[in-house]
C-alpha positions in Angstrom: -36.7 49.8 -39.3 -35.5 49.2 -36.0 -37.6 48.3 -33.3 -35.8 51.5 -31.4 -37.4 53.6 -34.6 -40.8 52.3 -33.7 -40.8 54.0 -30.4 -41.9 57.3 -30.7 -40.1 60.2 -28.8 -42.7 60.5 -25.9 -43.9 56.7 -25.5 -41.4 56.5 -22.5 -42.5 59.7 -20.7 -45.9 59.0 -21.1 -45.7 55.4 -19.8 -43.2 56.9 -17.2 -46.0 59.1 -16.0 -48.5 56.3 -16.0 -46.6 54.5 -13.6 -46.0 57.3 -11.4 -49.6 58.2 -11.2 -50.3 54.6 -10.0 -47.4 54.6 -7.4 -48.8 58.2 -5.9 -51.8 56.4 -3.9 -49.6 53.6 -2.8 -47.0 56.2 -1.1 -50.2 58.5 -0.1 -51.3 55.0 1.6 -47.8 55.2 3.5 -48.6 58.3 5.1 -51.7 58.4 5.6 -54.8 56.6 7.4 -57.3 58.3 5.4 -56.2 56.2 2.0 -58.1 52.9 2.5 -57.1 51.4 -1.1 -57.5 47.7 -1.5 -55.7 45.5 -4.3 -59.0 45.9 -6.7 -58.7 49.8 -6.5 -55.1 49.8 -7.6 -56.1 47.0 -10.5 -59.0 49.7 -11.7 -56.5 52.5 -11.9 -53.7 50.5 -13.6 -56.5 49.6 -16.0 -58.0 52.8 -16.5 -54.1 54.3 -17.0 -53.1 51.4 -19.5 -56.3 51.9 -21.7 -55.9 55.8 -21.4 -52.3 55.0 -22.7 -52.9 52.8 -25.4 -55.5 54.9 -26.7 -53.3 58.1 -26.6 -50.4 56.2 -28.2 -53.1 55.0 -31.0 -54.5 58.6 -31.4 -50.6 60.0 -31.6 -50.9 57.9 -35.0 -53.8 60.4 -36.5 -52.9 62.5 -39.8 -53.5 65.9 -39.2 -52.2 67.8 -36.0 -55.9 69.2 -34.7 -57.6 65.6 -35.2 -54.7 64.7 -33.4 -54.8 66.8 -30.5 -58.7 66.7 -30.4 -58.6 62.8 -30.0 -56.1 62.9 -27.2 -58.2 65.8 -25.4 -61.0 63.6 -26.0 -59.4 60.6 -24.3 -58.2 62.3 -21.5 -61.3 63.8 -20.8 -63.1 60.4 -20.7 -60.1 59.0 -18.2 -60.8 61.7 -16.1 -64.8 61.3 -15.9 -64.3 57.6 -15.5 -61.5 58.6 -12.9 -64.4 60.8 -10.9 -67.3 58.1 -11.5 -64.8 55.9 -10.0 -64.2 57.8 -7.3 -67.9 58.4 -6.4 -68.9 54.9 -6.0 -69.3 53.0 -3.3 
C-alpha cells in the first residue's frame, strides 16, 4: 500500500478548511480595527483546529457509520464549546 492510498479522500478538504478558518481572523484584522488578536490568539486557534482535525481523522476510522457520525459530531460540538469559552475569557 502506498502513502497516497493511506490518505483518505476527505483529508485534504478537512485540512484546507482548517487552514481557511485560521486565515479568516487574519484577513478580518486587515480590514477592521475591532479585531485585536495577538500571536497567542492565533496560536490557540491553530491548536484548537489541529486538535479537532486530528480527532476527526481518528473518528473517521471507527467502524459503523452511526458511531463514526456520533463521534465526529461530538468532536465538533466540543470544539465549538471550547471556542465559545475562549471567546468569553478575558
